[in-house]
C-alpha positions in Angstrom: -37.5 -2.7 154.3 -39.4 0.6 155.9 -40.2 3.3 153.3 -39.3 6.7 154.2 -42.2 8.5 156.0 -42.3 11.1 153.6 -43.0 9.0 151.0 -46.4 7.8 153.1 -48.4 10.4 151.6 -47.3 9.8 147.7 -49.7 6.8 147.6 -53.0 8.1 148.0 -56.3 6.8 145.7 -59.4 7.8 144.4 -61.2 7.1 147.9 -58.6 8.7 150.2 -58.5 11.6 147.3 -62.6 11.7 147.6 -62.3 11.7 151.5 -60.0 15.0 151.0 -62.0 17.0 148.6 -64.9 16.2 151.2 -63.7 17.5 154.1 -62.3 21.0 152.4 -66.0 21.1 150.6 -67.3 20.8 154.3 -65.2 23.7 155.7 -64.7 26.2 153.1 -68.0 25.7 151.2 -68.5 25.6 148.0 -68.7 29.5 147.8 -64.8 30.1 149.0 -63.0 27.6 147.3 -61.9 29.1 144.3 -60.4 31.9 146.8 -59.0 29.8 149.2 -57.1 27.8 146.2 -56.4 30.8 144.8 -54.4 32.0 147.8 -52.8 28.1 147.7 -51.7 29.0 144.9 -50.2 32.1 145.1 -48.4 30.9 148.0 -46.7 27.5 146.1 -45.7 30.3 143.6 -44.1 32.8 146.2 -42.5 29.5 147.6 -40.9 28.6 144.5 -40.1 32.3 143.6 -38.6 32.2 146.6 -36.4 28.8 146.4 -35.2 29.9 143.0 -34.2 33.2 143.6 -36.6 34.9 141.3 -38.4 36.6 144.2 -34.9 39.0 144.3 -34.5 39.2 140.3 -37.9 40.5 141.0 -37.5 43.1 143.2 -34.0 44.2 141.8 -36.3 45.1 138.1 -38.4 47.3 140.4 -35.7 49.2 142.0 
């Protein structure tokens, strides 16, 4: 039985997550990290709004 490729990322443990967090801190530094996470959150929110049609509803309300 073979696992689907997208399921391989679900099985992350504490050591793997620790390495990811360490790499992010090294790449962006602690000063820029809040801004990077805010931008990431805004991008995810925009994607969810576009996928559910909320962006079109918001655009219609402003016109």
